[in-house]
Each structure stands twice: as structure tokens, then as C-alpha cells.
Phi, psi and omega in degrees: 000137180260156181285164179298319181295320180292319178296320179294318178299313181294322178296320178296319178297316179294322178297316178297324177296328182284349181281140175233097189075237178258002185243153174283140176258116184299322180296320178294322178298314178300317180298317181296316180297315178300319181296314182295319179293316181294329181293334177066024180293140182297333180270007182304311180300321179293319179295315181294325178296317179291323177295318178299319178299316179296320179294317179297318178297319179294318178299319180296324179289342181249020178232126178248134177244119181247120180243140178218160181289327179234160178299135181275141175296157184300321181292324177289322175299317180296320179295317179297315180296320179295319178295319179293320178295321178296320182284316188255355178092170181288164181088010180274127177265123183246131175241139179249134181222155178255129178223102186294339180293345178289342180070313178189165179087192185224145175236124182239132177231125175232108184061237179269352180278128179233125175247108186244104177250029183272159178292326177302317179292322179293320177295321177295320178294320178297319179296319179294329183286341179278000000 
């Protein structure tokens, strides 16, 4: 059995191997998973669990979720996407969704970063201040 630190170290090395430039290469990830499974190492499940966590974190950092109370016009969607690409770099996947509970404004989430300019957030902040 390998220690948690050793599994984490090996997962980080495998994760770096899966990188192609600044982006993850799906084919390399598949190859690495097949290799770890085929090797039959006792620490394989721990290494794969840590590798999966790193892949999920990377995917979250390269995924933007934009929510608005009403459907956004195409030119505004393009402007938001261009701004996010400028800030977070290329390879960012952007999804636009409508959420009427926001009342108005826009809420953008990229990984752990949240930009909330919605009326719902402002009302919640006002409520907390009382």
C-alpha cells in the first residue's frame, strides 16, 4: 500500500504528463488510466482517485457558466465570452443559461471565481446588512 503523499505525488506527475501545452489531452488521460490499471499496482486506485480530482479541478477552471434572468442577445454573449477568454485564456468552454430567480443582471462562475451582478445577490447583501 502506498502513502497518501506518494499517491498524490504520482498523480501530479501523471497529470503533468497529460498536459499538452496549457490544455489537458484526453487521449493522454485515457492512456495513463489504461497504463495504471494494466500495471496492477496496489496503489492504483488511490493514484487514479487523485488524478480524477486533478482532472475535475482543471475542467472546472476551463468551464464558464453564465446565468441571466432573461436570454442574452448574441452580441452580448459574444462580448462576455471574449472578456472571459481574455481573462482566463483560450480553451474556455462557456455555457449560457436562463435563471429567472436572479430577477435581473448576470452571474458568471469560472471554477471557484464567481462574479455575481444579479439583483438577487444585491437583495441578499442588503438583507445581511440589516
